Each structure stands twice: as C-alpha cells, then as structure tokens.
C-alpha positions as MATLAB code, in Angstrom:
seq = 'XXXXXXXXXXXXXXXXXXXXXXXXXXXXXXXXXXXXXXXXXXXXXXXXXXXXXXXXXXXXXXXXXXXXXXXXXXXXXXXXXXXXXXXXXXXXXXXXXXXXXXXXXXXXXXXXXXXXXXXXXXXXXXXXXXXXXXXXXXXXXXXXXXXXXXXXXXXXXXXXXXXXXXXXXXXXXXXXXXXXXXXXXXXXXXXXXXXXXXXXXXXXXXXXXXXXXXXXXXXXXXXXXXXXXXXXXXXXXXXXXXXXXXXXXXXXXXXXXXXXXXXXXXXXXXXXXXXXXXXXXXXXXXXXXXXXXXXXXXXXXXXXXXXXXXXXXXXXXXXX';
ca = [
      27.447  -10.707   16.253;
      23.532  -11.219   16.179;
      21.578   -7.855   15.480;
      18.143   -7.168   15.481;
      16.954   -7.867   12.987;
      18.510  -11.699   13.541;
      17.342  -12.034   16.582;
      13.567  -11.088   15.684;
      14.193  -13.545   12.314;
      15.446  -16.113   15.189;
      12.130  -15.373   16.709;
       9.795  -16.619   14.056;
       6.498  -18.810   15.769;
       7.392  -22.599   15.012;
       6.052  -23.664   11.659;
       7.579  -20.694    9.864;
      10.518  -22.522    8.830;
      13.700  -19.398    7.588;
      15.569  -19.909    4.352;
      19.120  -18.681    3.744;
      17.920  -15.956    1.379;
      17.022  -13.434    4.563;
      18.890  -10.617    4.698;
      19.201   -7.300    6.617;
      17.817   -4.076    5.518;
      18.809   -0.756    6.234;
      16.056    1.718    7.401;
      17.982    4.866    6.009;
      17.774    5.168    2.407;
      20.481    5.122   -0.047;
      20.047    8.221   -1.863;
      19.384   11.371   -0.110;
      15.916   13.344   -1.652;
      17.356   16.450   -3.874;
      13.717   18.215   -3.312;
      11.732   20.133   -1.282;
       9.627   17.929    0.490;
       6.170   20.105    1.785;
       5.935   20.243    5.676;
       2.841   17.766    6.742;
       3.873   15.172    3.590;
       2.438   11.830    3.679;
       3.667    8.174    2.929;
      -0.222    6.524    2.290;
       1.798    2.558    1.662;
       3.239    1.124    4.391;
       3.364   -1.930    5.995;
       4.086   -2.757    9.624;
       5.154   -6.645   10.885;
       5.568   -6.847   13.949;
       7.458   -9.929   16.139;
       5.686  -13.295   14.840;
       5.592  -14.276   18.311;
       3.221  -10.622   19.411;
       1.713  -10.652   16.502;
       0.984  -14.451   14.260;
       0.612  -14.870   10.911;
      -2.375  -16.050    9.869;
      -2.166  -19.205    8.463;
      -4.038  -19.321    5.147;
      -1.029  -16.531    3.923;
       0.461  -17.173    0.322;
       4.071  -15.758    2.063;
       5.727  -14.823    5.087;
       7.827  -11.411    5.242;
      10.999  -10.261    6.714;
       9.511   -8.263   10.098;
       9.712   -4.314    9.803;
       9.404   -2.182   12.662;
       7.205    1.269   13.535;
      11.132    2.261   14.314;
      12.728    1.122   11.084;
      10.105    3.124    9.764;
      10.058    6.442   11.403;
      13.897    6.413   11.116;
      13.337    5.639    7.199;
      10.136    8.548    7.376;
      12.716   11.203    9.293;
      15.354   10.742    6.373;
      12.599   11.356    3.525;
      11.233   14.426    5.203;
       7.674   12.747    5.419;
       5.861   13.263    8.397;
       2.681   11.652    7.897;
       1.883    7.636    7.211;
      -1.070    5.458    6.606;
      -0.601    2.136    7.890;
      -2.307   -0.784    5.758;
      -2.957   -4.016    7.571;
      -1.307   -6.943    4.771;
      -2.724  -10.677    3.599;
      -0.635  -11.833    6.240;
      -2.231  -11.100    8.540;
      -6.261  -12.156    7.522;
      -8.540  -10.145    9.486;
      -6.089   -9.348   12.295;
      -5.216   -5.699   12.454;
      -3.479   -5.456   15.906;
      -0.089   -5.327   13.810;
      -1.231   -1.921   11.965;
      -2.586   -0.935   15.388;
       0.578   -1.176   16.924;
       2.645    0.872   14.229;
      -0.445    3.640   14.557;
       0.011    4.050   17.682;
       3.945    4.785   17.679;
       3.747    7.118   15.505;
       0.209    8.943   17.411;
      -1.887   11.617   15.537;
       0.297   11.615   12.395;
      -0.404    7.341   11.447;
      -3.841    6.813   10.158;
      -5.091    3.123    9.344;
      -6.417    0.807    6.480;
      -8.054   -2.475    7.408;
      -8.686   -5.913    6.490;
     -12.476   -6.852    7.371;
     -14.479  -10.196    6.760;
     -18.553  -10.402    7.383;
     -17.531  -11.386   10.830;
     -16.285   -8.458   11.917;
     -19.240   -6.685   14.282;
     -19.813   -2.633   14.195;
     -19.005   -2.529   17.587;
     -14.806   -3.200   16.412;
     -15.287   -1.196   13.331;
     -16.100    2.032   15.666;
     -12.790    1.034   17.716;
     -11.002    0.986   14.851;
     -12.054    4.444   13.992;
     -11.377    5.550   17.171;
      -7.812    4.264   17.279;
      -7.376    6.357   13.614;
      -8.615    3.507   10.829;
     -10.018    5.882    7.785;
     -10.805    2.523    5.537;
     -11.160   -1.505    4.486;
      -8.402   -3.049    2.230;
      -9.887   -5.499   -0.659;
      -6.497   -7.945   -1.740;
      -7.747   -8.896   -5.026;
      -4.168   -9.442   -6.275;
      -1.734  -11.625   -3.566;
      -5.077  -13.938   -3.307;
      -5.158  -14.399   -6.941;
      -8.570  -13.001   -7.332;
      -9.462  -12.545  -11.546;
     -12.596  -13.696  -11.244;
     -15.155  -10.812  -11.963;
     -17.880  -12.733  -10.696;
     -16.230  -12.703   -7.243;
     -14.390   -9.181   -7.110;
     -17.879   -7.934   -8.278;
     -19.373   -8.353   -4.782;
     -17.170   -8.384   -2.285;
     -16.362   -4.868   -3.422;
     -20.185   -3.933   -3.536;
     -20.023   -5.748    0.188;
     -17.434   -3.703    1.572;
     -18.957   -0.372    0.093;
     -22.050   -0.935    1.604;
     -20.216   -1.386    4.914;
     -18.247    1.499    4.772;
     -20.710    4.442    3.512;
     -22.589    4.714    6.398;
     -19.286    5.413    8.228;
     -17.539    7.623    5.350;
     -14.891    5.233    5.267;
     -13.041    4.400    1.862;
     -12.411    0.999   -0.023;
      -9.348    0.417   -0.913;
      -8.177   -2.431   -3.700;
      -5.029   -3.963   -4.158;
      -6.084   -5.786   -8.018;
      -5.568   -5.124  -12.052;
      -6.651   -3.706  -14.720;
      -8.997   -6.081  -16.089;
     -10.588   -5.839  -12.183;
     -10.780   -1.922  -12.513;
     -12.639   -2.504  -15.956;
     -15.045   -5.222  -14.443;
     -16.578   -3.057  -11.568;
     -15.794    0.349  -13.480;
     -19.905    0.910  -13.261;
     -19.879   -0.252   -9.626;
     -17.081    2.707   -9.142;
     -18.688    4.808  -10.528;
     -21.374    5.186   -8.989;
     -20.462    4.514   -5.147;
     -20.867    6.094   -2.946;
     -17.532    5.753   -0.396;
     -14.209    7.128   -2.152;
     -12.104    4.490   -3.647;
      -8.457    4.157   -3.936;
      -6.365    1.847   -6.330;
      -2.958    0.545   -5.295;
      -0.174    0.479   -7.030;
      -0.680    2.510  -10.812;
      -4.044    0.137  -10.758;
      -1.964   -2.764  -11.090;
      -0.555   -2.260  -14.689;
       2.228   -3.601  -16.289;
       4.342   -0.906  -17.926;
       6.108   -2.636  -20.475;
       2.315   -3.055  -22.475;
       1.825    0.715  -23.238;
      -0.299    3.088  -21.966;
      -3.075    1.341  -24.749;
      -3.433   -1.586  -22.574;
      -6.731   -2.981  -21.963;
      -8.094   -1.062  -18.730;
      -5.712    1.571  -17.860;
      -7.961    4.350  -19.757;
     -10.700    3.331  -17.397;
      -9.253    4.114  -14.317;
      -7.507    7.143  -16.176;
     -11.736    7.804  -16.724;
     -12.567    6.524  -13.069;
      -9.192    9.041  -11.635;
     -10.628   11.988  -14.571;
     -14.331   12.314  -13.051;
     -12.820   12.141   -9.716;
     -14.591    8.267   -9.014;
     -11.256    7.267   -7.865;
      -8.208    8.131   -6.592;
      -5.273    5.914   -7.298;
      -1.626    5.693   -5.513;
       1.061    6.338   -7.513;
       3.350    3.982   -5.630;
       4.841    0.259   -5.784;
       6.429    1.352   -9.101;
       8.516   -1.742   -9.185;
       5.557   -3.607   -9.011;
       4.859   -2.945  -12.194;
       8.403   -2.220  -13.990;
      11.483   -3.745  -14.670;
      13.285   -1.159  -15.407;
      15.449   -0.573  -12.256;
      15.754    1.222  -10.136;
      14.669    4.085  -11.798;
      11.586    2.665  -13.618;
      11.386    5.361  -16.879;
       8.713    3.700  -18.404;
       6.281    4.414  -15.390;
       6.911    8.209  -16.248;
       4.120    8.470  -19.389;
       1.419    6.582  -16.439;
       2.237    8.747  -13.721;
       1.724   12.165  -15.749;
      -1.446   10.128  -17.404;
      -3.003   10.195  -14.368;
      -2.061   13.167  -13.040;
      -2.857   15.222  -15.940;
      -6.440   13.587  -15.741;
      -7.004   14.680  -12.328;
      -4.337   15.583   -9.645;
      -7.024   16.060   -6.917;
      -7.307   12.251   -7.022;
      -3.370   11.150   -6.913;
      -1.961    9.502   -3.793;
       2.096    8.880   -3.441;
       3.134    5.834   -1.005;
       6.243    3.485   -0.689;
       5.403    0.919   -0.257;
       7.530   -0.201    2.800;
       9.048   -2.479    3.935;
       8.173   -3.417    0.063;
       7.347   -7.098    0.593;
       7.701   -9.570   -1.822;
       4.638  -11.695   -2.354;
       5.248  -13.453   -5.838;
       4.805  -17.633   -6.076;
       8.416  -18.464   -6.511;
       9.042  -22.383   -7.115;
       9.970  -23.982   -4.538;
       9.160  -21.126   -1.949;
       6.171  -22.734    0.659;
       4.297  -19.939    2.243;
       5.893  -20.792    6.049;
       9.598  -19.745    4.046;
      10.787  -16.204    5.288;
      10.140  -14.221    2.071;
      12.945  -11.255    1.302;
      12.229   -8.423    1.397;
      13.011   -5.958   -2.052;
      15.454   -3.673   -1.621;
      14.451   -0.391   -2.630;
      16.018    2.539   -2.291;
      13.076    4.724   -0.658;
      15.160    7.993   -1.602;
      15.775    7.089   -4.843;
      11.645    6.335   -5.405;
      11.301    9.524   -3.558;
      12.887   11.720   -6.191;
      11.240   10.108   -9.180;
       7.627   12.647   -7.887;
       9.779   15.895   -9.245;
       9.987   14.008  -12.633;
       7.074   12.835  -12.661;
       5.513   16.089  -11.330;
       7.496   18.996  -11.588;
       5.571   21.415  -10.281;
       6.077   22.034   -6.747;
       2.428   22.683   -6.523;
       1.000   19.621   -7.854;
       3.114   17.425   -5.628;
       1.578   19.748   -2.264;
      -1.471   18.141   -3.550;
      -0.171   14.498   -3.712;
       1.728   14.736   -0.512;
      -0.287   16.909    1.027;
      -3.946   18.167   -0.039;
      -5.171   14.895   -1.274;
      -3.871   12.779    1.981;
      -5.361   15.159    4.317;
      -8.496   14.436    2.262;
      -8.905   10.631    2.041;
      -7.816   10.017    5.661;
      -8.569   12.627    7.578;
      -5.484   14.381    8.591;
];
C-alpha cells in the first residue's frame, strides 16, 4: 500500500530520478527524552522540503532530498518537548525561500526563518521577509564546496553590509579553515554571526586541529555564536558521538551565552556519492533525534546552562 511519503516521492517533478535507496523515515524519535526540557526550548536548525510540485528545487543544486513536511516536524518536536523552531532554507532551493516560509506559517509565532538571498534580492523583499519572521541569512560555503578565502571573504563582507541596517544575523555553513580566514572580519562585524554544525570541525582530528582555537576565541569574545548541531557531520562514532564531548564542552566553557542547539532535521545527505547524480534522490540520514537531544545533558550537566542554550540564546538571536 502506498503511504503519504511514497505518494510525495512519486510526485517529484520531471527530471528528478528516483533511486531504489529512497526510504521512509519515522517522524517520532526512537528514544524518549531523558531530562527536563525547559519551557520555550528551541530547535535552532531545521529544514522543510515541501512537495516538489509546489516547491520546485533549484536547477543548480548538488543533491535532491526526500520530502520533509511541517506536520512531520511538528510531531517530532512534540515528542522532544520543543516549542520553538528555526527553519533554514537549504541549498537545494537556491534563493527561493517559499518552502521555508510554508513551514514557518505552519508553526506561527513559534517559528523563525533564515533565508538565502543574492545581490538581486531587493530590500523590499527583505522587508516582507522580516514581517514573516525571517531574522537572518545563510551563506552556505560548505555544500557548494567554497574553500577559497578569496571567495568567502567578499561574500561574508557583502552579507554583513546588507544585514547591518536591519539587525539580522549572518549564518555560515563552512569549515574551520574558512573561519580562520575570516576571523578578523567576524571580530569587527556589526551584526551577530552564527556558525552551523560545530563550525565544520572533524572530531577525529582532536582539539588541537587548525582553526578550532579560532572558533573558540570568537565564541569567547562574544563575536560569534556556534550551533552544536549535526554532530553526525563531524563524528563517525554513532549513535552517541562520544568524541564530540570535549568540543561541545570547550565551546560552552568559552561562553555559554553564545551556544545554540539544533537537530538538523530532517538530516539531509548533501555529500558527493559516486554514481549519484544531483537529480537522484539522496536518502535522508537515519538519526534518532531523541538520542541526539539526550546528548545535551552529557555535554552540559548544568540545567541553567542548558536553559541558556535551548531558550535564552535563541530568544536573543531570533527575536522570540
């Protein structure tokens, strides 16, 4: 029998080839939350992949994700006892933020958005986005493979320049090498700067790996926030990613007022896989978000620190 996800997958727009690896994903986590999640907790990093017939993908994307609906995300957050959410436009939509807005509207006042724009995006569009609940823009330097500081530095500078008048933050998905290359720009940026997914560190390289000290210094000085999200992108030690503990604790010790947490739901796989075309469906990573959330008290045993990470810091950055 066809389920709803099968129907959605079958309805993918022409030119999107199915792979036989596509599979369903349960919205509910397999593991119950084992600590008291404070009221107004926020998942600061999620994506919505709407019906591709209504929300077509960007032709220049490097992967094609499975659908992920607002209803599935709401069910997940109910199970995790999480009230607020930040929805981030993924690279697969280019500068079309309509799928993100679709997800935000489903959550109402408990949602905020992070948009992707370019130099053709008019200020009037940003004004409308602000009214809709967007509070920042994302530069994705990782999925697109941007490793050259001569590209990253001007892109970051241009983003900051556009955001400073409206007080939005600039979010970056990048690497520690790029963070080191733009550290001086971040230190003088007049807007908040947020780094995704532990700043792109590689757990196997240890605390002394190049660039991690620069990330810690930016967090310590208060010039940057970092999302302790997507641990599975930095570590291969599933399911608890024990080698991420020293990194999370080093960042928290540097400045607990600059730490954000997120699931990275629905866990898209943007990696380059031999033989997989950009238009082939890239199955979502199978991550137990309950077990993922349960790592937070391992990283932060102090409930007051967890409240900062889950409630106070997101409220400051996203304007809840």
